[in-house]
N, C-alpha and C positions, 0 to 999 in steps of 0.2 A: 337541561343545564347546558350552557354554552361552553364548549371546549376550546380553549385557546391553543392554537398551533404555533409552537416556537420554532423558528427557523434555525439554520446552522449558526448564523452570526450570533443570535441570541443565546444559544447554548454555549458557544465559545466564550461570550462575555460573562455569562453566569459561571461557567467553569473557571474563568480567570478571576472572577470576583470573590468566589468562596475562599480560596487561599488568602487573598488579599484581606478580606474581613477577618479571617482567623488570625493572620499575622498582626493586623491593626489592633485587635482585641488583646492579643498577647503583649504587644508593645505598650498599650495603655496600662495594662496590669503591671508590667515591669516598671513603667515610669512611676506608678503609685507606690510600688514597693521601694524604689530607689528614693522617693521623697520621704517615705517612712524611715529608711536607713539614715538619711541625712538628718532628719529631726532627732532620731534617737542618738546619733553621734553628737549632735549639738548639745543635747541634754547631758550626755556623758561628760562632755568637755566642761560644761558649766558646773556639774557636780564635782569634777576633779579640781577646778579652780577654787570652788568653795572650800574643799578640803585643804588645799594648799594655803589659802588665805587664813583659815582657822588655825592651821598648824603654825603659821607665821605669827598670828595673834597670840597663840599660846606661848611661843618662844619670847615674844616681846614682853608679855606680862611677867614671865619668869625673869627676864632681864631687869624689869623695873623692881621687882621684889629683891633681887640680888643686889642691885645698886643701892636700894634703901638700907639694906642691912649694912652695907659697906659704909654708907654715910653715917649711920648711927654708931658704927665702930670707929669712925674717924679715918677711914681709908681715903687717901688722896684721890682726887678726880671722880669721886663717887657721885657728886652732885651733877656734874656734866653728863656722866654716863646715865644717870637716872633720867635726865631731860631727854637725851637721845632715845632711850628706850621708850619713854612716854610718847615721843613723836612716832616711833614705829608702831606702837599700839594704836594710835589714832589712824595712822595710814592703813594698817591692816584692817581695822574696824570699818573704815570708809570703803576700802576695796571690797570687803565682804558685803557691806550694805548695798553696793552698786550692782552686785551680781543679780541677774534675772532668774532668781530661784522660783520654780513653779510648783514644787512639791507641797503637799498639805502641811501647814504649820511652819514651813521653813522660814518665811519672812518674819513671823512672830518670834521664832527662836533667834534669828539674827538680831532683831531689835532688842530682845531680852539680853543677849550676850553683849551687845554694844553698850546697853545701859549699865550693866554690871561693870564693864570695863571702865566706862566714864566715871562711875562712882568710886571705883578703886583709884583712878588717877587723881580725882579731886581730893580725896583723902590724903593721898601721898603728897600732893602739891602744897597742902597747908602745912607741911612739915611734920605732920604727926605720923606716928607709926601706924600703918594701916592695920586694921583689925584682921586677925587671921581668918575670921569668918568671911570677910569680903573676898580675900584671895581664894579661899576654898570654894566660895560661890562661883567665882569666875572660872576656876579650874573645873568645877562640876559642870558648869554650862558648856565649857569648851569640850570636855570629854563627851558629853551627851550629844552636842552638835556634830562632833567628828564621827561618832558612832553612827548617827543618823545619816550624815552625808555619805559616809562610806557605804552604808546599806543602799542609799538611793543610787550612788554611782554603780554599785554592782547590779542593781535592778535595771538601770539604764543600759548597762553593757549587755545584759541578757536580752533586753528588748532590741538593741541594735543588732545583736547576733541573729535573733529571730527574724528581724526585718531583712537582714542580708540573705538569710536562708530562703525567705519568701521570694525575694527578688531573683535569686538564682533558680529557685523552683519554677517561678513564673516564666523566666526566660527559657528554661528547659522544656516546660510544657508547651509554651508557645511555639518553640522551634519544632518540637515533635509533632504538634498539631498541624503546623504549616506543612511539614514534610508529608504527613499522612494525607492532608487535604490535596496537596499537589499530586501525590501518588494516585489517589482516587480519581482526580480529574484526568490525569494522564491515562489511567486504565479506561475510564469512561470514553474519552476522546479516541483512544486507540480502537476500542471495540465498536464505537458508533460512527467513526469518521475514517481513521487511517486504514484499518483492516478492510472495511467495505470498499473503499476506493481502490485498495490494492487488488482485492478480488475482482472488482469491476475491470481493472486493467488486464488481469489474466484472462477473464472471460471475453473481453473485447478482442484480445489477441486470438482467442479461439474462433471468434466470429470472423476475424480477418482471414483465418486459415480455412474457412469454409464450414466450420462446425456450428451450424445455426440451431442445432438442437440443445446447445448448452444454455443454461439459465442461471441467473443470480438469485440467491436466497436474500430477500429484502430484509436486511438487518440494520441498515443505516437510518438516521433520523434526519428530519428536515429535508434540505436540498439533496443530501446524499441518498436518502431513500427515494426521492423523486428521480434521481439519476439512475438508480438500480431499476426502478420500474420502467423508465424510458428505454433503457438498454434491452430489457426483456421484451417490451413491446416492439422495439425496432427489430430484434431477432425474429420474433414471431412474424412480423410483416415481411421481412426478407425471406424467411423460410417459405411463407405462403407464395410470395412472388416467384421464388426459385422453383417451387413445386409446379406452379402454373406454367412457368417458362419451360420446364422439363416436359410437362405434359403437352405443351404446344409444339415443342420440337419433335416429340415422339409422333404426334399427329401428322406433322409435316412430312417426316420421314416415311411414315406409313402411307400417306397419300402419294408421295413420290414413288414408293415401291408399287403401289397399285396402278399408278399411271404408267410406269414402265411395263408392268405385266400386261396391261391392256393394250399398249402400243405394240408390244412384242407379239401378242396374239393376233392383233388385227393385221399386222404386216405379214406374219408367218402364214396365217390361215387365209388371208385375202390376197394382197398384191403379190407376194412371193409365189403362191400357188398358181395365180393367174399367169405370171411370167413363165413358170415351168410348163404350164399347159400350152401356152402359145409357142414355146420353143419346140415342144413335142409335135404340135400340129404342123409347124413349118418343116420339121424333119420328115414327117409323114408325107407332106405334099412335094417334098424335094424330088422324090422318084418320078413323079408325073409332070414335073416342071420341064419345059423345053430347055435344051442344053445351053442355049444362049442366055437364059435367065437364071440358070442354076447357080452360078457364082454369086449373083446378087442375093438369091434366097439364102445361100449358105452364110453370106456375110451378115444378113439380118439375124439368122439363127444364132451365130456366134455372139452377136451383140446382145441378144436376149439372154444367152447363157452367162455372159459377163455381167450383165445387169442383175441377174439372179444371184450370182456370187457376191456382188457388191452389196446387194440387199441383205443377203444372208450374214455377211460380216457386220453390217450395220445392226441387224437384229441381235446378233451375238453380243455386240457392245452394249446394247440396252439391257438384255437379260439372256445370258448364255443358256442355250438349250441343255447343255450338260449339267448346269446348276439346277435347272428345274427338274430334269429327268433323273439324274443320278446322284445329286447331292454335292456338298461342298468339296469333299476329297477328290472326286472324279473331275470336277470343274477346275480345281487348282492344278491337277496333273496335266489337264489339257492346256491350261494357260501356260504352264512351265514348258511344254513341248513347243509352243508357238513363240516363246521368248527369244530374244536376240542373244542371250548369253546362257551358260549352263545354270540350271536351277534344280536344286534338290528339294523335294517336297516330302515331309513326314507328317501325315495326317492320321491320327489315331482316333477315329470317330466311329463308334459302334452304331449310333442312331442318327436319324435326321434331326436337324435343328430347325427352329422357327425360320420361315422363309425370309423375313426381313433381316434376321441375324446372319443367315448364310449369305444374303446379298451384300450386307455391309462388310462381312469378312472377305468375300471374294473381291470386291472393289478396293478394299484396303490393300490386299496383296497385289492386285493389278497396278494400283498407283505406286506402290513401293517398288515393283519391278521396273516401271517406267522411269522412276527417279534414279534407280540404280544404273539404268542404261544410259540415260541422258545427262545426269548431273554428277553421279558419283564415280564414273569411270571404273566401275567394278568389273571383275572378271569371273565372279562366282557369287551366287546368292543361295541362301539356305532358308527354307520356309518350314516352320514348325507349328502344327495345329494340335492342341490338346483340350480336353474337357476334364476339369478337376473340380469336384464339389459343386457341380452345377454351373461352373464358370467356363466359358470358352476363351482360351488364350491363343492368340495368333502372334507369332514372332517372326520377323523377317530380318535377316542379317546379311550384310554384304561386306566385301573386302575392299571397298572403294576408298576415296580420299577423305571421307568424313567431313565434319564441319557443316552438316546440314542444319538449317534453321527452320523451325516450324512456321515462323511468320514470314519466310522469304518468298512466299507465293509459288511454292512447288506443288500445290494441290493437296498438301497435308492438312491445311486448315479445314477444308471441306470434309475430308475424311474424319478428322477429329470431331467435327460437329456432328456428323452422322453417327459415329460410335457413341459419343457422349449423350446424344439424344435417345439412344437405346439403353441408357443407364450404365454405359461402359466407361472405361478409362483408356486414354491414349498417352503413351510415353515415347520420347525420342532421346536416344543416347547416341551422340555422334561427335566424339573427340576428333580433332583434326589429325589426319594421317592414320587413324585406327579403324576406319570403317564406320558403318551406321547400323544401329539396331532399332527397329520400330516394333513396338508392342501394343497390341490392342486386347483389352480384356472386357468381355461382355457377358451378361447373363445367358446361360445356355438354355434356359427355359423362361417361360413367362414369369415374371416376378419382380423382385426388387433390384436395385442397382448393384453393380459389381463392387465388391469390397476387397477382393483379393489382389 
């Protein structure tokens, strides 16, 4: 079976169409009910007009009968009154006959009533006394017609009331159904579009903050679901790239550390030892050297000693012997003694740390002391080294001018890269006029990145 995939636009259109269809159906139903109301009201008005016309006919017939009796008794103007009453009978009968009565038998009853009225008038116009039976027949037919029309009018009014109630009910149901449909569509769009997009924004912010392990639960539909899956795939790709970059930086730092150690060993065990041996040999030969040549031999010996010292300082810069032999605490104290300003070192280290971690910490402190001397105009520096919960924390504080910038090219960028390559974190706090605090946090053992 082929499954049709509806996109976001299609779902929005369907969601907007459902309430529209419901409202249209309710509107059509209401229009039908209103039409029924109008028809019922028209029938009620016709029935009421028929009752009025019949009542007028009844009064006119009564006036004819009254005028006839006056004429027979010799009452003045009775003849003219009779003629006027007869005209009213004809007019009311004509009006009654012209009404569009649709009830069963109504037209036949109107015709019968009109015929009885005409017979009564013809008899009276011949000057004869109308038979009482004719007048009774007219009255009987009028009474029957009025009773029937009043019943029809009452029925029509009930139908009109029922049609009105149906119209109101249809409008209420239509409005309620439209509101329910709109509410359901709003809930659906909120759950499938609005909330997923909002969650995507939150998770994207976490991605921007470096939390690439965050993932979106795919709950959106159409393009929104595609967006969620794309964000998850992007985060996975970035996390993989970051892991590879971190591993590459770690390998570079490790290779640099090994290269430093190799150069330090080669110079210390090779060239430095050779220069020391030559200086000792020259001193030994100095006693047997003629007095005229002895100053030159001594000068060469002193040159060799100075070259050895310079080489020793150079080797110390590559990898201090104190760091290799005695550990980070002793190397930092040696570094503090050689500094150009007072430095207090507090190093609470019970055990040795990995060699690359000790090296990174040492050069971090060394560069911080150089910056304090050259750029911060500091008069005092405090160095604190602690290991807590497997994390090495190195803090260097000075009382200088502050205002240091990590990106200003003071050597901090390279230190930060070295520390972060080991899974550590580097922070700089340097408000103007309040000194500078540099902090490096690194794993104290082999393992994951620093989180403290």
